[in-house]
N, C-alpha and C positions, 0 to 999 in steps of 0.2 A: 063859679062865676068867672067871666072873662073880664080882665081890666082894660079900660079904654086907654090907648097910648096915643098922646098928642105930640106930634112932631112937626117942624117947619117943613121937613121934606119926608112925607110918609114912605117914599120909595125906599128909605133906608132901613126900614123895618121889613125883613124878609124871613119867610118861613120855609125855605127850600134849602137843599144843598147847591153848591155852585161847582159845576164840573164843566171843563172845556167851554167856558163862557156861556153856560146855559144853567138856568135855574131849575132844579131836578127834584122831582118826588121820589119817594121809595117805591121800587117796583113790587114789593111785598105787601104793601099797604099798611106797614107798621109805622106808628108815630109815637112821639112822646110829648107830654105837656111840660111846659116851662113856666114856672110860677115866680111870682114877686115874693122874696123871702120875708118883706116888711108885712105884708097883708095876706099872703097865702093864695091871692087870686091868680088865675091862669092869664098869663101874658100871650101865649100862643103855642104852637105845636110845631115840632120839627120831625122830619122824616128819619126813620132808621133804615139806612141803606142796606142793600143785599150785598153779598160778596162780590158778585159780578159788577156791581156799580162802582165799588172802591176800586176793583181792578181797572175799571174803565177810566177813573180818575188818573191812574198811573199810566194807561195807554194815552190820554190826553197830554199829560206832563212829558212823556217821552217824545211825542210828536212835536210839541212846542219847544222842547229843549233845543232842538236842531236850529230853530230860527232865532231863539232868544240868546243862546250863547254866541251866535254869529254877529249879533249887533255890537257896534263899537261901545266901549264903556261910557262914552259921553252920551250916546242915544239911550242907553238904559238909564243913566243919570236923569235925563230930561223927563222920562216918564215917572220916575221915583219922586222927582220934585213936583211933578203935577199932582201926584198922590198926596205928597205932603201938604200942598196948597189946599186940596180938597178936604183933607182931615181938619185943617185949621179953619176953613169956612164953614164947616159943619160941626164944629166943636160942641155947640149946645145940644144938638140932637144926639150925638154920640154920647155925651155925658148922661143925657136923660136915659137913653137905652142901657147904659152900663148901670145907673142907679137902680132901675127897675129890675133888672135880672141879677144884679149881685148884691145890692142893698147898701153900698157905701154911700156917704153923704155926697150931695150933688158937688159942692166944691172940691172934694177929693176926686170925684169922677173927672171934673174939668181938668184938674191937675194931672190925672193920668192920660187923658187925651193929648195934652200938651206934651208930656212926657214921652208917650208912645210916638207921637208925630216927629219928635226930635230925633229919634232913631232913624226914621225914614230919611231925613235931611242928612244926617251924619254919613249914613252909608251910601246915599246917592253919590256923594262926594268921594268917600273912601274907595268905592269901586274904581275911581280913575287913578288910584294909587296902589293898584296891586302889582307892584313892581317885581320883576325877576333880578337876577344877579349875573354879573360878568365874572367869572372865576378865572384867575391867573392860570394859564395853561402848564401842566407839567408834561404835555404830549407835544412833540416837534410839529410844527406846522398845522395846529389845531386851535380852534377857538371853542371855550367851554362856557357854559351858562345855564341858567334856569328860566323857565316860564311858569306862570301861574294860570291854571285852567280850572274851570268849574268842575266840581265833583260829579254833578249830574242832579238827579232828582232828589230833592230833600223833603222827608216827612217831618212835620212840626206838630208835636203834641203839646197842647198848652192847658194851664190850669185855670180855675173859676175866679181865683182872687184878684188878678189882674188881667181881666179878659180881653183887653186891647193891647196894652203895652208888651205883654209876653209874646203876642204874635208878631208886632212890627219889629221888635228887637231881633227876633229870629228871621222874619221873612225879608225885611229890608237888606239884611246882610246877604242872604242867599241870593236874592234877585239881583242886588248889585254885582255879585260874583259871577253871575250868568247862569245860576241854577234856576230850575222851575220847582215849584213847591206845592205840597199837599198838606193843608192845615186840618187838624182834628182838634177842634176847641172842646172844652168841657161841655157836657150835655146840659149843665145847669146855666151855663152863660154863653149860649151859641150866637145870640143876635148881634153882639159886638163883632163877631168875626165875620158875620154875614154882611154887616153894614161896611165893613172894610173891603169885602169882595166887591160890593155895588160900587165904591168909590175907586177902586183899582181899575174896574172896567171904564169908568168914565175918564180915568186918567191916561187911557191908552195902553194900559198893559194887556197884551194879547191874550186870546183865549187859550187855556190850557196852561198858562204860565202860573197863575194864582188860582189854586182850587181849594174849595172847603167841603169836607166830607163829614157826615153825621152818621151816627149809628151806636151799636153797642160797643162801649170802650174796649173791653177785652177783645172782641172780635176784631174790630178795625185795627187795633195795635198788632194783633197776630198776623193779619194779612199783610200790613205795611212792613213789618219786621221781616217776614219770610220772602217778601217780593224781592228778587235779585236787581230788578231795574231801579229800585230805590237805593241809592248809594250812600245817603247820610240820614241819620235820625237825630233830632233834637228834642228833648223832653224837659219841661219844668213841672215838678210835682214832688211826690213823696219819695223818700229813699226806697221804701219797700217796692213801690212800682218800679223805680229806676232800675233796681236790681233785675226785676223780671224781664224789662225791656232789654236791658244789656245781655241777658241769657239768650232771648229771642233773636237778637241781631247777630249773635256769634255764628250761626250757621251760613250767613251771607257776608260776613266779615265787613259790616258797614262802618262808616265814620260815625261815631257816636259822641254827642255832647249832651250832658246831663246837669241840670241845675236842680238839686235835690233840697232835702230838708236842712233846717238850720236849729240851732239851740244857743242863740247868741248870749254871751255874758256881757253884763253892763257893769263895769269895774269903776268904783268911786273911791278915789285916793284921800288920805286923811287931810290933805291940804285944801280940799275943795269947799266952797260955800255949799252947805247942805240943801239950801233952798234952790239954788241954781241947778245943782245936780238933780235934785228930785224932780223939778219941772222938766228938765231934759228927759229923764227916765220915763216919766209919764208919756211924753211924746214919742219916744222910741218904742214903747210898749203897746200903745192902744191904737195906732194907725190901722185902718181897715179892721176895726174891732179886734185887733190882735191876730188877725188872719193874715199873716205876712211872714215870709221866711227870714226876713231881717229884724223881726220883732225882738225886743230885749226880753229874753226868756228867763234867765237867771240874774237877778240884780244883787251884786256882791259889794257890799259897803263896809268900809273900814270901821271897826268897832268904836273907835273914838268919836264918830259922827252918826252912828247908826240910829240911835233914837230920835235925833232931830231930823235926820233924813226921812224917816218913816212918818213923822208928824206932817211934814211939808208935802210928802207923796200923797198921803191921805187927803190933805186939804185940796191939792190940785186935782186928785182923782174925782173928789166929790163934786167938782165944779163942772164935770163933763156931762153933756146931756146926750141921752140915749132915746133914739126915735127912728121915725121913717126918714130916709135919706133925702126925700124931696121936700121935707119941711125945713124952714129956716132955723139957723142956730143949733143943728144937730151935729154932734161931734162923733158918735158911735151910731152905726146902723145895726141891723139884725146880724146874726150869723147866717151862714148860707142855708142851713136846713136843721131840721129837728134833731138829726143825728150828732150834729156838731154841738148843739145844746147839751145833749146827754153826755157827750164826751166831755165837755167842760165841767159839767156838774160832778162827774165821776173823779175828774183830776182833783177837784176841790175836796170831795169827800175823802179820797185817798190821803191827801196831805193832812186833813184834820184827823184822821184815824191814826196817823203817824206821828202826831204831836205838834203840828203847825198851829199857829194861832190865827184866826180870822179877824182881821182889823176892820175890814169893811167889804160889803157885797151883799146886800138883801135882795135876793132874787124875787120877792114879793112885789117889788117895785117895777119889774120887767113890764113893758108896755105891750108885749104880745108873746106867742109861744116860741118864736125863733129868736127872741131877744135874750141876752144874757148880761146882767148888770156887771160892771167891772168890779173885780175882786182883788183885794190886797191880803196876802199871807206873809206872815213873818215866822221865823224859826224854821225856814225850809231846809232839808238835808238831803244828801244825795239818794237816800233810800225811797224818796218820793217820786211819783209820776211827773209832777210839775217840775222837777229838776231833770229827770232823765229824758222826757219825751218833748218833742216840738208840740206845745200844747195848742197852737193855732186858736187861741181864745183870749178874751180880755181878762186873764188871770195872771196876776204879778205876784211873784215870790221873792222875798228879800232874805238874804243871809248875811250875817256879819263875818268878817275876817280879821286876822290879826296883823299880817305883814305880806310884802310883795310876794314872797316865795309861796306862801300858803295860797294866795289868790290865784297865782299862775297855775298851780296844781289843780285847784278847784275849777278854774275856767276850762282848762284842757280835759277835764274828766267827762268826756262825751265822745261819741262816735261821730259826731257832726263836726264840721269845720268851715262854716259859711262865713259868718262875720262876727265880729266882737267890737265893743265900745269901751273906750277908756276916758275917764274924766279925772284929769290931775293937771296941775301946772308945773310939777316938778320934772324938769327935762330928762333928769337921770332915770326917774321912774317911767317916763314916756318910752324911752328908748329901750329899757329893760323889758317892758311888756310887749312893746312892738315886735321885738325880736323873738320873744319867748312864747307868744300866744300862737297856737296851731290852728290859725284860721286864714282863709284866703283874702279876707278884707279886714282891715282894723281901722276904725274911725276914732280919732282923738278929739274930744271937746266938740263935737259936731254930730247931731242926729241925722243929718242928711249926708249921704255918702255916694249915692248913685247918680247915673247920667250917661249920655252918649260916649264921652271920652273915656269911661271907666271900663277896665277889664274885669266884668262881673263874674263871679264864680268863687268856688269853695275848694277845700281839700278834704282828705279823709272820706267819709261817706256822704259828703254834701255835694259831690259831683266830679264831673270830667270837663275839662275845657273852659273857655271863657266867652262871654258875651258881651258885646260893646267894645269901644276901644279900637286901637289899631289891630288888635289880634282877633277881634270877633268876626272878621270876614274870613279868616284863615280856616274857620271850621268848615267852609264850603269850597275850599280851593285845594287843589293838588299841586304839588311842585314837580314839574317835569324838567329833567336834566337833559342837555343836549351837548353833543360833542361834533364839531364841524371840522373834518379833516380837509386838507388842502387837496384838490384834485391832482391825481397823478403820483401822490406821495404814498408810501408804504409805511404803515404805523405798526409799532410793536405792541407788547402788552403794557 
């Protein structure tokens, strides 16, 4: 059964790839259904492009790059700001598309549209500040300096959990730098990307500058990674896939930026109000039904307030409403597909088999096959999957600790290093944890930590490079050094 999609502007719902300013079918006649995870109904179909078509997108981006890089930075800024205005004007339709294909509650989807648009505005302006440097010369009669130039074509491979914002955070930076882009969205959530392409065209972004390709993910990735004309690759997704892409890019020595998995600790100090900290932990854990690389994965609570914290956490968790994201008063939507539900169940089963206690989480109450009711586990240990893996599910595990040194060791006991949360009012503890935690981002007494000015990214196996902030555009720029010698002079070494 195909689900009816009601939008104020039906042209935003596209079921084709977008290459060189044209809406494109697959030459091989292959396609794939996209379903609503809340209902299982088919939303539409996308073409699975052939290899020649994907290389055609590279051709288009290569041709468009010559003109796009030649524009003044303020001219590119004007087109990006026009794109930003259109994203804001069509926020409700974009949010509806996102909720239908991804499942997140409509208020969260509206928030993501706002969040995603904010990167377009930020980088539109940041593109005018890609300054070079004047270098004091050590060479007689010479002027030395640097210029910033666009790296070239950028391939952007994006995930299904934030299907709009992960594209704009990458694409706006690349476009502002003067690069052209080829976007490969997740097959589970392609329609947000295609709506962005429609609005980019309306904003006056020329044909070939912003392309969206669809197809078999491993095949598309292999082609883009092997293509010498693609000079940069940016990927958000799992650490496992990030490693594979890094290997595939080695042959062409691309500029690679990776935003990979997370296993965020949420540390609660002994001086905290247990209720305040527990409510914050619930917010940090369950956004996007736990399908978030910033989700609090390991909740570490000082033993002196552990029991009271667990009571308040269970109370707040029980108040969350699970259901279709289009319905009002829903806090958690479905997981993206049935495999995600199976993985969540296996993580819970593993923890229970290794001695954890199930405090709450009755799956008999789930409103559909792709839904997973929030779970609270206590007595979680490092031997359990829920501790070691990024569970990407509404499964919260709580562990008690005795002192700061122990919790630092526990928090750093992971291959990941994206984000960490610290809740305490003790300034000495704050600084000790802030410096000792091996994570790219640490948020103290705040669940919200991201936004356009923020250099988003991790350390260890959580990625390479940063997105957002004043450094985000550097992923798409090369530094060119120049030495201008005076005419008629003879310079030495």
